[in-house]
DRENMIDREN-515603 format. One record per residue: residue number from 1; residue in one letter; x, z, y of N, C-alpha, C in turn. Coordinates in Angstrom, 1 decimal. Last residue first. Example, Ala and Ser with C-alpha at 12.3 -4.5 7.8 and 13.67 -1.06 7.14 Angstrom:
<rs>
R   seq   type   n.east     n.up   n.north   ca.east    ca.up   ca.north   c.east     c.up   c.north
R     2      S     12.8      7.1      -2.2      13.7      7.1       -1.1     12.9      7.9       0.0
R     1      A     13.2      7.8      -5.7      12.3      7.8       -4.5     13.2      7.8      -3.3
</rs>
This chain:
<rs>
R   seq   type   n.east     n.up   n.north   ca.east    ca.up   ca.north   c.east     c.up   c.north
R   224      X    -21.3    -85.4     -39.4     -22.5    -85.6      -40.3    -23.7    -84.9     -39.8
R   223      X    -19.6    -84.3     -37.5     -20.1    -85.7      -37.3    -21.3    -86.0     -38.1
R   222      X    -19.1    -81.8     -38.6     -19.9    -81.9      -37.4    -20.4    -83.3     -37.1
R   221      X    -17.7    -82.6     -40.9     -18.9    -81.9      -41.1    -19.8    -82.0     -39.8
R   220      X    -15.5    -83.8     -39.7     -16.4    -84.7      -40.5    -17.7    -84.0     -40.7
R   219      X    -14.4    -81.6     -38.5     -14.8    -82.7      -37.7    -15.8    -83.6     -38.4
R   218      X    -13.7    -80.1     -40.8     -14.6    -79.6      -39.8    -15.2    -80.6     -38.9
R   217      X    -11.8    -81.8     -42.0     -13.0    -81.5      -42.7    -14.1    -81.0     -41.7
R   216      X     -9.8    -81.8     -40.0     -10.5    -83.1      -40.3    -11.8    -82.8     -41.0
R   215      X     -9.1    -79.1     -40.1      -9.6    -79.7      -38.8    -10.4    -81.0     -39.1
R   214      X     -8.1    -78.9     -42.6      -9.3    -78.1      -42.3     -9.9    -78.7     -41.0
R   213      X     -5.9    -80.6     -42.4      -7.0    -81.0      -43.3     -8.3    -80.2     -43.0
R   212      X     -4.4    -79.2     -40.5      -4.9    -80.5      -40.2     -6.1    -80.9     -41.1
R   211      X     -3.8    -76.9     -42.0      -4.6    -76.8      -40.8     -5.2    -78.1     -40.4
R   210      X     -2.3    -78.1     -44.1      -3.5    -77.4      -44.4     -4.4    -77.3     -43.2
R   209      X     -0.1    -79.1     -42.6      -1.0    -80.0      -43.3     -2.3    -79.4     -43.7
R   208      X      0.9    -76.7     -41.6       0.4    -77.7      -40.6     -0.5    -78.7     -41.4
R   207      X      1.8    -75.6     -44.0       0.8    -74.9      -43.2      0.1    -75.8     -42.2
R   206      X      3.7    -77.4     -44.7       2.6    -77.2      -45.6      1.4    -76.6     -44.8
R   205      X      5.5    -77.0     -42.6       4.9    -78.4      -42.8      3.7    -78.3     -43.7
R   204      X      6.3    -74.4     -43.0       5.6    -74.8      -41.8      4.8    -76.1     -41.9
R   203      X      7.6    -74.8     -45.4       6.4    -73.9      -45.4      5.6    -74.2     -44.1
R   202      X      9.7    -76.4     -44.6       8.7    -76.9      -45.6      7.4    -76.1     -45.6
R   201      X     11.0    -74.7     -42.9      10.4    -75.9      -42.3      9.4    -76.5     -43.3
R   200      X     11.8    -72.7     -44.7      10.9    -72.3      -43.6     10.2    -73.6     -43.0
R   199      X     13.5    -74.2     -46.3      12.4    -73.6      -46.9     11.3    -73.2     -45.8
R   198      X     15.5    -74.8     -44.4      14.8    -75.9      -45.0     13.5    -75.3     -45.6
R   197      X     16.4    -72.2     -43.8      15.9    -73.1      -42.7     15.0    -74.2     -43.3
R   196      X     17.5    -71.4     -46.2      16.3    -70.7      -45.6     15.6    -71.5     -44.6
R   195      X     19.5    -73.3     -46.5      18.4    -73.3      -47.5     17.2    -72.6     -46.9
R   194      X     21.1    -72.5     -44.4      20.6    -73.8      -44.4     19.4    -73.9     -45.3
R   193      X     21.9    -70.0     -45.3      21.1    -70.1      -44.1     20.4    -71.5     -44.0
R   192      X     23.4    -70.7     -47.5      22.3    -69.8      -47.7     21.3    -70.0     -46.5
R   191      X     25.5    -72.2     -46.4      24.6    -72.8      -47.4     23.3    -72.0     -47.5
R   190      X     26.7    -70.3     -44.8      26.1    -71.4      -44.1     25.1    -72.1     -45.1
R   189      X     27.6    -68.5     -46.7      26.6    -68.0      -45.8     25.9    -69.2     -45.1
R   188      X     29.5    -70.1     -48.0      28.3    -69.7      -48.7     27.2    -69.2     -47.8
R   187      X     31.4    -70.5     -45.9      30.7    -71.7      -46.6     29.5    -71.3     -47.3
R   186      X     32.1    -67.9     -45.4      31.4    -68.6      -44.4     30.7    -69.8     -45.0
R   185      X     33.6    -67.2     -47.7      32.3    -66.6      -47.5     31.5    -67.3     -46.5
R   184      X     35.9    -68.9     -47.3      35.1    -68.9      -48.6     33.7    -68.3     -48.3
R   183      X     36.8    -68.0     -44.8      36.4    -69.4      -45.0     35.5    -69.5     -46.2
R   182      X     37.5    -65.3     -45.4      36.4    -65.6      -44.4     35.9    -67.1     -44.5
R   181      X     39.5    -65.7     -47.2      38.3    -65.0      -47.6     37.2    -65.3     -46.6
R   180      X     41.4    -67.0     -45.7      40.9    -67.6      -46.9     39.6    -67.0     -47.3
R   179      X     42.0    -65.1     -43.6      41.4    -66.5      -43.3     40.8    -67.1     -44.5
R   178      X     43.1    -62.6     -43.7      41.7    -62.8      -44.2     41.1    -64.2     -44.0
R   177      X     46.5    -62.5     -44.8      45.4    -62.3      -43.8     44.1    -62.4     -44.5
R   176      X     48.9    -62.8     -46.1      47.9    -63.9      -46.3     46.7    -63.7     -45.3
R   175      X     52.2    -62.1     -46.6      51.1    -61.9      -45.7     50.1    -63.1     -45.8
R   174      X     53.6    -61.0     -49.5      53.2    -62.2      -48.8     52.0    -62.0     -47.9
R   173      X     56.2    -59.1     -50.8      55.0    -59.1      -50.0     54.8    -60.4     -49.3
R   172      X     57.7    -58.0     -53.9      57.6    -58.8      -52.7     56.3    -58.7     -52.0
R   171      X     59.9    -56.3     -55.9      58.5    -56.2      -55.3     58.5    -57.0     -54.0
R   170      X     61.6    -56.5     -58.9      61.5    -56.9      -57.5     60.1    -56.8     -57.0
R   169      X     61.2    -53.7     -61.1      61.1    -55.1      -60.9     61.2    -55.4     -59.4
R   168      X     60.8    -51.1     -62.4      62.1    -51.7      -62.1     62.1    -53.2     -62.0
R   167      X     58.4    -49.0     -61.0      58.6    -50.3      -61.8     59.9    -50.9     -61.4
R   166      X     58.5    -46.8     -59.4      58.0    -46.7      -60.8     58.3    -47.9     -61.7
R   165      X     59.4    -47.7     -57.0      60.1    -46.6      -57.6     59.7    -46.4     -59.0
R   164      X     57.4    -49.6     -56.3      58.8    -50.0      -56.6     59.6    -49.0     -57.3
R   163      X     55.3    -47.9     -55.7      55.2    -48.7      -56.9     56.6    -49.2     -57.3
R   162      X     56.2    -46.8     -53.3      55.9    -45.9      -54.4     55.8    -46.7     -55.7
R   161      X     56.4    -49.0     -51.7      57.6    -48.3      -52.0     57.4    -47.4     -53.2
R   160      X     53.7    -49.7     -51.5      54.6    -50.6      -52.2     55.9    -49.9     -52.6
R   159      X     52.8    -47.6     -50.0      52.3    -47.8      -51.4     53.2    -48.7     -52.2
R   158      X     54.0    -48.1     -47.6      54.3    -46.8      -48.3     53.9    -47.0     -49.8
R   157      X     52.9    -50.5     -46.9      54.3    -50.4      -47.1     54.7    -49.2     -47.9
R   156      X     50.1    -49.9     -46.6      50.6    -50.8      -47.7     52.1    -50.6     -48.0
R   155      X     48.7    -48.5     -44.8      49.7    -47.7      -45.6     50.3    -48.6     -46.7
R   154      X     46.8    -50.1     -43.7      48.0    -49.8      -42.8     49.0    -49.0     -43.6
R   153      X     45.2    -52.7     -45.1      45.7    -51.4      -45.5     46.9    -51.0     -44.6
R   152      X     44.6    -55.3     -44.4      43.5    -54.3      -44.3     44.0    -52.8     -44.5
R   151      X     46.2    -57.4     -44.8      46.3    -56.7      -43.5     45.3    -55.7     -43.4
R   150      X     46.6    -58.7     -47.2      45.5    -59.2      -46.3     45.4    -58.4     -45.0
R   149      X     49.2    -59.5     -49.0      48.9    -58.5      -48.0     47.8    -59.2     -47.1
R   148      X     49.8    -59.5     -52.2      49.1    -60.4      -51.3     48.5    -59.5     -50.1
R   147      X     52.8    -58.7     -53.7      51.6    -58.1      -53.0     51.1    -59.1     -52.0
R   146      X     54.2    -59.2     -56.7      53.9    -59.8      -55.4     52.6    -59.3     -54.8
R   145      X     56.8    -58.3     -58.8      55.4    -58.0      -58.4     55.3    -58.5     -57.0
R   144      X     58.5    -60.3     -61.3      58.4    -59.6      -60.0     56.9    -59.3     -59.8
R   143      X     58.3    -61.2     -63.8      59.6    -61.2      -63.3     59.7    -60.4     -61.9
R   142      X     56.3    -60.1     -66.6      56.4    -60.4      -65.2     57.9    -60.3     -64.8
R   141      X     56.1    -59.1     -69.2      55.5    -60.4      -68.9     55.7    -60.9     -67.4
R   140      X     57.5    -56.7     -69.6      57.2    -57.6      -70.8     56.7    -59.0     -70.4
R   139      X     57.5    -55.3     -67.3      58.7    -56.0      -67.6     58.5    -57.0     -68.8
R   138      X     55.0    -54.0     -67.3      55.2    -55.1      -66.4     56.5    -56.0     -66.8
R   137      X     55.6    -51.9     -69.3      54.4    -52.8      -69.3     54.7    -54.1     -68.5
R   136      X     57.8    -50.6     -68.3      57.9    -51.3      -69.6     56.8    -52.3     -69.7
R   135      X     56.7    -49.4     -66.0      57.8    -50.3      -65.9     58.0    -51.2     -67.1
R   134      X     54.6    -47.8     -66.8      54.3    -49.0      -66.1     55.4    -50.0     -66.1
R   133      X     54.8    -45.4     -68.0      55.2    -46.6      -68.8     54.9    -47.9     -68.1
R   132      X     53.7    -43.7     -66.2      55.1    -43.5      -66.6     55.7    -44.7     -67.4
R   131      X     51.0    -44.4     -66.2      51.9    -44.8      -65.1     53.3    -44.7     -65.4
R   130      X     49.9    -45.5     -69.4      50.2    -44.4      -68.5     51.1    -44.9     -67.4
R   129      X     47.8    -48.2     -70.2      49.1    -47.6      -70.1     49.1    -46.5     -69.1
R   128      X     45.5    -49.7     -70.1      45.8    -49.1      -71.3     47.2    -48.4     -71.4
R   127      X     44.4    -50.7     -67.8      45.1    -51.7      -68.7     45.5    -51.1     -70.0
R   126      X     43.7    -48.3     -66.6      42.7    -49.2      -67.1     43.2    -50.3     -68.0
R   125      X     46.2    -47.5     -65.9      45.5    -46.7      -67.0     44.4    -47.6     -67.5
R   124      X     46.7    -49.2     -63.8      47.5    -49.3      -64.9     46.9    -48.6     -66.1
R   123      X     44.7    -48.2     -62.0      44.6    -49.6      -62.5     45.5    -49.8     -63.8
R   122      X     45.7    -45.7     -61.4      44.5    -45.8      -62.2     44.3    -47.2     -62.8
R   121      X     48.0    -46.5     -60.1      48.2    -45.7      -61.2     46.9    -45.8     -62.1
R   120      X     47.1    -48.0     -57.8      47.8    -48.7      -58.9     47.9    -47.8     -60.2
R   119      X     45.5    -47.9     -55.6      45.1    -47.0      -56.7     45.8    -47.6     -58.0
R   118      X     46.5    -49.7     -53.8      46.1    -48.4      -53.3     45.9    -47.4     -54.4
R   117      X     46.7    -52.0     -55.3      47.9    -51.3      -54.9     47.6    -49.9     -54.5
R   116      X     44.1    -52.9     -55.4      44.8    -52.6      -56.6     46.0    -51.7     -56.3
R   115      X     43.5    -53.2     -52.7      42.7    -52.3      -53.4     43.5    -51.9     -54.7
R   114      X     45.4    -55.2     -51.9      45.5    -53.9      -51.3     44.7    -52.9     -52.1
R   113      X     46.4    -57.0     -55.0      45.7    -56.9      -53.7     45.8    -55.5     -53.2
R   112      X     49.0    -58.7     -56.7      48.3    -57.5      -56.4     47.6    -57.6     -55.1
R   111      X     50.4    -60.6     -59.4      49.8    -60.5      -58.1     49.0    -59.2     -57.9
R   110      X     53.4    -61.0     -60.8      52.1    -60.3      -61.1     51.6    -60.1     -59.7
R   109      X     55.3    -64.1     -61.3      54.9    -62.9      -60.5     53.5    -62.3     -61.0
R   108      X     56.5    -66.4     -62.2      56.5    -65.2      -63.0     56.1    -63.9     -62.3
R   107      X     56.1    -68.7     -60.9      57.4    -68.1      -60.8     57.5    -66.8     -61.5
R   106      X     53.5    -69.2     -61.2      54.4    -70.0      -62.0     55.8    -69.4     -62.0
R   105      X     52.4    -67.5     -59.3      52.3    -67.1      -60.7     53.2    -67.9     -61.6
R   104      X     53.2    -69.0     -57.0      53.7    -67.6      -57.2     53.6    -67.2     -58.7
R   103      X     51.8    -71.4     -57.3      53.3    -71.4      -57.2     53.9    -70.0     -57.5
R   102      X     49.2    -70.6     -57.4      49.8    -71.3      -58.5     51.3    -71.2     -58.5
R   101      X     48.9    -69.4     -54.8      48.6    -68.6      -56.0     49.3    -69.2     -57.2
R   100      X     49.4    -71.6     -53.1      50.2    -70.3      -53.0     50.1    -69.5     -54.3
R    99      X     47.4    -73.3     -53.9      48.8    -73.7      -54.0     49.7    -72.5     -54.0
R    98      X     44.9    -71.9     -53.3      45.3    -72.3      -54.7     46.8    -72.6     -54.9
R    97      X     45.3    -69.2     -50.9      45.0    -70.6      -51.3     45.5    -70.9     -52.7
R    96      X     43.8    -66.0     -51.2      44.9    -66.9      -51.0     44.6    -68.3     -51.5
R    95      X     41.5    -64.5     -51.9      42.3    -64.1      -50.7     43.4    -65.0     -50.3
R    94      X     40.3    -65.8     -54.0      39.4    -65.1      -53.0     40.2    -64.7     -51.7
R    93      X     42.1    -66.6     -55.7      41.7    -67.6      -54.7     40.7    -67.0     -53.7
R    92      X     42.3    -64.7     -57.6      43.1    -64.5      -56.4     42.8    -65.6     -55.3
R    91      X     40.9    -65.7     -59.7      40.3    -64.6      -58.9     41.0    -64.5     -57.6
R    90      X     40.9    -69.2     -60.1      41.7    -67.9      -60.2     41.0    -66.9     -59.3
R    89      X     38.7    -70.8     -59.9      39.6    -71.1      -60.9     40.5    -69.9     -61.2
R    88      X     35.5    -69.2     -59.5      36.8    -69.5      -59.0     37.7    -69.9     -60.1
R    87      X     32.2    -69.8     -59.1      33.2    -69.6      -60.2     34.5    -70.1     -59.7
R    86      X     29.6    -68.4     -57.8      30.7    -69.2      -57.3     31.9    -68.9     -58.3
R    85      X     26.1    -68.4     -58.4      27.4    -68.1      -58.9     28.5    -69.0     -58.3
R    84      X     23.3    -67.0     -57.1      24.1    -68.2      -57.0     25.5    -67.8     -57.4
R    83      X     20.2    -65.6     -57.9      21.7    -65.5      -58.0     22.3    -66.8     -58.0
R    82      X     17.3    -64.1     -56.5      18.0    -65.3      -57.0     19.5    -65.1     -56.9
R    81      X     16.7    -60.7     -57.7      16.9    -61.7      -56.6     17.6    -62.9     -57.1
R    80      X     14.5    -60.1     -60.4      15.8    -60.1      -59.9     15.9    -61.1     -58.7
R    79      X     12.1    -60.6     -61.5      12.1    -59.6      -60.5     13.5    -59.4     -59.8
R    78      X     13.3    -61.3     -64.8      12.3    -61.4      -63.8     12.3    -60.3     -62.8
R    77      X     17.0    -61.5     -65.1      15.6    -61.2      -65.5     14.6    -61.3     -64.4
R    76      X     19.1    -64.4     -64.8      18.7    -63.1      -64.4     17.3    -62.8     -64.8
R    75      X     19.8    -66.5     -67.7      19.4    -66.3      -66.3     19.1    -64.8     -66.1
R    74      X     22.4    -65.4     -70.1      21.3    -66.3      -69.6     20.9    -65.9     -68.2
R    73      X     24.5    -64.2     -71.2      23.2    -63.5      -71.3     22.1    -64.3     -70.8
R    72      X     26.6    -65.8     -70.5      26.2    -65.8      -71.9     24.9    -65.1     -72.1
R    71      X     26.8    -65.1     -67.8      26.5    -66.5      -68.2     26.0    -66.6     -69.6
R    70      X     27.6    -62.5     -68.1      26.3    -62.8      -67.5     25.9    -64.2     -67.8
R    69      X     30.1    -62.7     -69.3      29.1    -62.0      -70.0     27.7    -62.3     -69.5
R    68      X     31.6    -64.0     -67.2      31.4    -64.6      -68.5     30.2    -64.0     -69.3
R    67      X     32.3    -63.0     -64.8      30.9    -63.6      -64.9     30.6    -64.1     -66.3
R    66      X     34.8    -62.0     -64.9      33.8    -61.1      -64.8     32.4    -61.7     -65.0
R    65      X     36.4    -64.3     -64.7      36.2    -63.7      -66.0     35.1    -62.7     -66.0
R    64      X     35.5    -64.8     -61.6      35.7    -65.7      -62.8     35.4    -65.0     -64.1
R    63      X     33.7    -64.9     -58.5      34.7    -64.4      -59.4     35.0    -65.4     -60.5
R    62      X     30.8    -63.9     -56.8      32.1    -64.7      -56.7     33.1    -64.0     -57.6
R    61      X     27.5    -64.3     -56.3      28.5    -63.6      -57.2     29.7    -64.5     -57.2
R    60      X     25.1    -63.8     -54.1      26.2    -64.7      -54.4     27.3    -64.0     -55.1
R    59      X     21.6    -63.2     -54.0      22.9    -62.7      -54.5     23.9    -63.9     -54.6
R    58      X     19.0    -62.4     -51.8      19.8    -63.5      -52.5     21.2    -62.9     -52.8
R    57      X     17.9    -60.2     -50.9      16.9    -61.3      -51.3     17.7    -62.4     -51.9
R    56      X     18.2    -56.7     -50.8      18.8    -58.0      -51.0     17.8    -59.0     -51.5
R    55      X     17.4    -54.1     -50.3      16.8    -55.2      -49.5     17.4    -56.5     -49.7
R    54      X     18.9    -52.4     -51.9      17.5    -52.6      -52.2     16.8    -53.7     -51.5
R    53      X     22.1    -53.8     -53.0      21.3    -53.1      -52.0     19.8    -53.4     -52.2
R    52      X     23.2    -53.6     -56.4      22.7    -54.3      -55.3     21.9    -53.5     -54.3
R    51      X     23.8    -52.2     -58.7      24.8    -52.2      -57.7     24.3    -52.8     -56.4
R    50      X     21.7    -52.5     -60.5      21.9    -51.2      -60.0     22.9    -51.1     -58.8
R    49      X     22.1    -55.2     -61.3      20.9    -54.8      -60.5     21.1    -53.4     -59.8
R    48      X     24.4    -54.9     -62.9      24.4    -55.7      -61.7     23.3    -55.3     -60.7
R    47      X     23.3    -53.6     -65.1      24.4    -53.0      -64.3     24.5    -53.6     -62.9
R    46      X     21.5    -55.5     -66.0      21.0    -54.1      -65.6     22.0    -53.4     -64.7
R    45      X     23.0    -57.6     -66.7      22.2    -57.7      -65.6     21.6    -56.4     -65.1
R    44      X     26.3    -56.4     -67.5      25.0    -56.7      -67.9     24.2    -56.9     -66.6
R    43      X     29.8    -57.3     -68.0      28.7    -56.8      -67.2     27.3    -57.2     -67.8
R    42      X     32.1    -56.4     -70.7      31.3    -57.3      -69.9     30.2    -56.6     -69.1
R    41      X     34.9    -54.1     -70.6      33.7    -54.7      -71.2     33.0    -55.6     -70.2
R    40      X     36.0    -57.0     -69.5      36.2    -56.2      -70.8     36.1    -54.7     -70.4
R    39      X     36.0    -58.5     -67.2      35.1    -58.8      -68.2     35.2    -58.1     -69.5
R    38      X     37.9    -57.3     -65.5      38.1    -58.6      -66.0     37.2    -59.0     -67.2
R    37      X     37.3    -54.9     -64.3      37.8    -54.8      -65.7     38.0    -56.2     -66.3
R    36      X     36.5    -53.6     -61.7      37.6    -54.6      -61.9     38.1    -54.5     -63.3
R    35      X     33.0    -53.1     -61.3      34.3    -52.6      -61.8     35.3    -53.8     -62.1
R    34      X     31.6    -54.6     -58.4      31.5    -54.2      -59.8     32.9    -53.8     -60.2
R    33      X     30.3    -54.2     -55.1      31.4    -54.4      -56.0     31.0    -53.9     -57.4
R    32      X     28.7    -55.9     -52.3      28.7    -54.8      -53.3     29.8    -55.2     -54.3
R    31      X     27.7    -56.5     -48.9      28.6    -56.8      -50.1     28.5    -55.6     -51.0
R    30      X     25.5    -58.4     -46.7      26.0    -57.2      -47.3     27.0    -57.5     -48.4
R    29      X     24.1    -59.9     -43.8      25.0    -60.0      -45.0     25.6    -58.7     -45.5
R    28      X     23.1    -59.8     -41.4      22.2    -60.1      -42.5     22.9    -60.3     -43.8
R    27      X     25.1    -59.6     -39.5      24.2    -58.4      -39.7     23.3    -58.6     -40.9
R    26      X     28.2    -60.6     -39.4      27.0    -61.0      -40.1     26.1    -59.8     -40.3
R    25      X     30.7    -60.6     -38.1      29.5    -60.0      -37.5     28.2    -60.4     -38.1
R    24      X     33.1    -61.3     -39.1      32.2    -62.4      -38.7     31.0    -61.9     -38.0
R    23      X     34.2    -58.8     -39.7      34.8    -59.6      -38.7     33.9    -60.8     -38.2
R    22      X     32.4    -58.0     -41.7      32.5    -57.2      -40.5     33.1    -58.1     -39.4
R    21      X     33.2    -59.8     -43.7      31.8    -59.8      -43.2     31.7    -59.1     -41.9
R    20      X     35.9    -59.1     -44.0      35.5    -60.4      -43.6     34.1    -60.5     -43.0
R    19      X     35.6    -56.5     -45.1      36.3    -56.7      -43.8     36.0    -58.1     -43.2
R    18      X     34.3    -57.0     -47.5      33.7    -56.2      -46.5     34.3    -56.4     -45.1
R    17      X     36.3    -58.6     -48.7      35.0    -59.2      -48.4     34.2    -58.4     -47.3
R    16      X     38.3    -56.7     -48.9      38.5    -57.9      -48.2     37.2    -58.6     -47.8
R    15      X     37.2    -54.8     -50.6      37.6    -54.4      -49.3     37.8    -55.6     -48.4
R    14      X     36.8    -56.3     -53.0      35.6    -55.8      -52.2     36.0    -55.5     -50.8
R    13      X     38.6    -57.0     -54.8      38.5    -57.8      -53.6     37.4    -57.4     -52.7
R    12      X     38.5    -55.3     -56.9      39.9    -55.6      -56.3     39.8    -56.4     -55.1
R    11      X     35.9    -55.3     -57.7      36.3    -54.2      -56.8     37.7    -54.5     -56.2
R    10      X     34.4    -58.5     -57.5      35.2    -57.6      -58.2     35.7    -56.5     -57.2
R     9      X     31.2    -58.9     -55.8      32.6    -59.3      -56.1     33.2    -58.2     -56.9
R     8      X     28.5    -60.2     -54.3      28.8    -59.3      -55.4     30.2    -59.8     -55.9
R     7      X     26.9    -60.4     -51.2      28.1    -60.9      -52.0     28.4    -59.8     -53.0
R     6      X     23.6    -60.9     -50.3      24.6    -59.9      -50.8     25.7    -60.6     -51.6
R     5      X     21.5    -61.6     -47.6      22.4    -62.0      -48.6     23.3    -60.9     -49.0
R     4      X     18.2    -61.4     -46.7      19.4    -60.6      -46.7     20.3    -61.1     -47.9
R     3      X     15.2    -62.0     -44.8      16.2    -62.5      -45.8     17.5    -61.7     -45.6
R     2      X     12.7    -59.6     -44.5      13.7    -60.3      -43.8     14.8    -60.8     -44.8
R     1      X      9.5    -60.1     -46.0      10.8    -59.4      -46.1     11.9    -60.3     -45.4
</rs>
């Protein structure tokens, strides 16, 4: 089977990961998303398995709270592709640097991605509130809403305006692009490819050793 890597990420960051994979031109890399519920309810290995492409030979799961239930459940079951977990300090480190995220959150901001913004009414319902009550909900714990603009949504300005009309808080936009996402994924892809190369070389070395042993045995038999 041809090796194929699959990034498994929260739905709030799936569009960025897909865009980064496409920008890098990785034909041997795919991506899949699980529900953006921050681990409530938790994920099961059965759910994760159903999300993966059938030709996936290695899984890199990137996130934070979403991985808690899987870590508690123990290793992936037999027959599951090998899973490597990348545990981020903050989920938003997927698209923005730690300093930017920490500084913005410390200022009382609620961070948003393009995916979250595109369907913000449904996201608010997931949190347990109707969109009409979104203003009260955010006002309880946030001083402003900050959109981390990765540049993948051409309608982002219109969506921000719609949100601003519903929530009586300042709405800001920080252009972050895809550089952080691409760098994070590239590091994992390089590790994966290096491991494949090392495994291939070890297999070739073992095959060479077997062939050499067979040759020596055959030569010894002929000599005798």
